[in-house]
VONU-741873 format. One record per residue: residue in one letter; x, y, z of N, C-alpha, C in turn. Coordinates in steps of 0.02 Angstrom, whole numbers, plus 50000, padded with zeros to 5 digits. Each point is the difference from the previous one (the first is absolute). Layout:
aXYZXYZXYZ ...
***
This chain:
m586944764057382500425003250048500275006549970 t499935005550036500235006549978500685001550029 v500465002049957500685001850023500055007550002 q500205002650058500075007250007500735001949995 a500125005849971500685002549994500255002150069 a500644999150011500305002150064500005007650004 v499805002450057500005007250012500615001650044 p500455004249975500605001550039499825003750065 i500374998550052499905003550063500365006749994 r499655005450016500285006749996500375001750064 t500575003349992500375002350058499695006450026 a500205002050060499755006350028500185005949955 a500604999949972500205005549955499565000249938 e499844994249971499574999949941499305002550016 e499754998250058499345002550022500025007650009 q500535002550030500065007350011500075003749933 l500384997149954500075003249934499335000249964 t499634994650004499344999849968499545005150031 s499995000550065499585004850034500215007249983 g500665001350001500255006649982499835001949929 w500024995249955499825001249930499285002249995 q499564996450034499295001749997499875007150025 d500365002050051499925006750029500295005449955 a500554998649965500385005249965499895000249924 k499704994949971499994999649926499685006049966 g499525003250032499685005849969500425006450003 r500505000150043500425006050009500664999649963 l500174994249972500654999149970500025003149930 p500585002949982500075003049933500114994749947 g499955002049938500154995549945499394996449973 a500134995449955499464996549966499694994750046 a499385000950017499654995650046499974992849973 r499924999249935499944993349972500654996150007 l500585003449995500644996750008500104997950073 r499825004550046500054998450071499554994150017 q499395000049973499534994650014500274993349974 a500285000149940500284993849971500584997550043 a500435004650023500564998050043499754997250066 f499495003150028499734997550064499694993149990 e499674998949945499704993549988500534994549995 r500585001749969500564995349997500254998550071 f500065005350041500224999150069499494995850039 a499355001449992499484996350036500034992649982 k500164998449939500034993149978500634996550025 a500575003449995500654996750015500265001650069 g499795005650030500285002050064500705002849992 l500345000850056500685002549999500464994749970 p500525002249964500474995149972500374996250056 h500164993849986500334995750049500524995749966 r500364995950038500574996349973499814994849947 r499374998249995499804995249948499885003449932 v500025006650000499975003849938500735001149979 e500204997149944500704999949980500355006850005 e499685005249974500315006649999500105002950071 w499654997350048500025002650069500304995050049 k500344994849976500234994750046500505002450052 y500345005649988500475002650049499725005750041 t499415002449983499695005450037499274998150012 d499884996450052499344997450017499615005350038 l499605004049964499635005450032499484997450049 r499724994349985499504997150046500314998850069 a500624997750002500344998850063500265006550031 l500225004749958500295006250025499495005150026 m499415000049970499495005050020499534996850050 r500125001350063499554997450052499355004150002 d500075006449985499415004449997500145005449949 a499485003549979500065005349950499855006650034 k500425004749991499895006750029499475003649959 p499635004650031499505003749962500325004749949 l499635001749949500245004649949500125006950032 a500515003349975500155006750025499445004849979 g499845004650043499495005049983500305005649959 v499585004649981500235005949963500415004350047 p500595002349977500425004150044499655006550020 d500115002050061499705006250023500395006149976 a499755005950013500315006249977500705000850028 a500114998050062500675000750030500514995749964 a499814993949982500464995549964500155002849931 r499505002849967500115003049934500475006050005 e499925003950051500425005950009500724998050015 r500104994850040500684997550013500324997649936 a499624996749957500274997649936500175005949954 r499575005150001500135006049960500645003450023 s500105000650065500605003150028500624995949984 a499954993550007500574995649985500175000349926 g499505000549958500125000349928500315006649977 a499925005250039500285006549982500764999749994 a500314995750040500734999349997500234996949934 l499564996449966500174996749937499745003749939 a499695005850011499685003649945500495002249946 s500625001250017500495002349951500264994449956 i499884993950017500234994349960499524999049942 e500294999949939499584999149941499894992549989 a499414997850019499834992949994499254999150007 r499754994449976499304998450013499944998150074 r499435001450029499924998750071499314996950012 i500004994450034499384996750021500005000150076 v499495003150029499975000750073499454995550028 l500204995950048499544995850037500025002350073 v499435001250029499955002050070499604994750035 d500304996750049499684994650036499704994849953 g500354998749944499784994949953499495002449948 a499815006350002499515002749953500355004749950 f499854999249936500285004349948499735007050007 m500445004949997499815007150005500165003549934 p499525000449955500135003049934500185007450006 e499735003550049500145007150007500725001450022 l500354995050028500695000850020500484996649951 s499734996549952500414996349952500115004149937 d500534998349964500155003249936500114994549949 l499494998849960500044994749950500065002849930 s500215006249993500055003149934500504996149957 g499804998749939500424996349954499914992550003 s499644997650049499904992750004499384998149959 k500004993949976499454997649959499534995950043 p499345000949993499534995950038500034992849976 v499874995550046500004992849983499334997949977 
***
C-alpha cells in the first residue's frame, strides 16, 4: 500500500500570487536566486495561517480572499508629479528614498552617504 502525502488546498489568493509570480519573475529587480528560494518556500507552505505560531493572530489565508495584481511601472505623468512634490522638500538636508506607485525611483532619490546592504 502506497501512502501519499497530503496536498494542501490552495486558496484563490495563493493561486493568483503563484500566477502573478510566474508572469513577473523575469522583470523583478534584485537577486533572482533569492526570489526563487522565497517563492519555493511560499509554494510549499502557502500563505501563513493561525496554525503557524508566529502568525496565529494574523491569519493571511483567511484575510486574503484574492490577490491584487502587481503594480506596473509608473508612467511619465506619475514621475513628474513625484518630482514636483519632492521639490518642496529639496531644501531639507536628509537622505531621500522615493517610491512612485510602489516602484523605487533612483533618479528622484538621494542615497548619498548610505551604505549598500
